[in-house]
N, C-alpha and C positions, 0 to 999 in steps of 0.2 A: 685620259687626263690624270696626271699625278696630283694627289691631294697632300698638302703640307699642313700640319697642325703645329702652330707656334705656341709653346708653353712658356709662360713668364712667371718667375718666382716673385714672391713678395720683396719689395725693395729694389726691383730692377730699374736700371736707368733707361730713359726713353731712347737715348742715343744708341744703346746696345741693341735694342729691338729694331730700330729704324734701319739698320744695315740689312737685316733679313727681309723686312717688309719691302724695302727699296729694290733689292735684287729680284725678288719674286714678282713684284709689281712691274718691273721693266720687262720681264719675260712675257707678261701679258700684252705690253704695248709694242715692244721692239723685237721680241723673240718669237718662238714658235707656238706660243699660247698653250703650252703643255702642262702648266702647273696652276693650282688654285690654292689660295691661302685661307686657312680657317684659324680663328682664335677662340679660346674659351676660357672661362674663369669661374671661380667659386664665389666671387664677389662682384657686385655691380660696378663699384668704383675701384680703380686701381691707383694705389698711392706709391 
């Protein structure tokens, strides 16, 4: 299984990140289930 780490900079737009989250998520539902998404951050709250 491939692991994907999504890095988000301060001030990112939710819409910008949703494209990647959606594509990877659909791979788990409709695809071959070969990827897993991880996110991490230095802060608890993302603004």
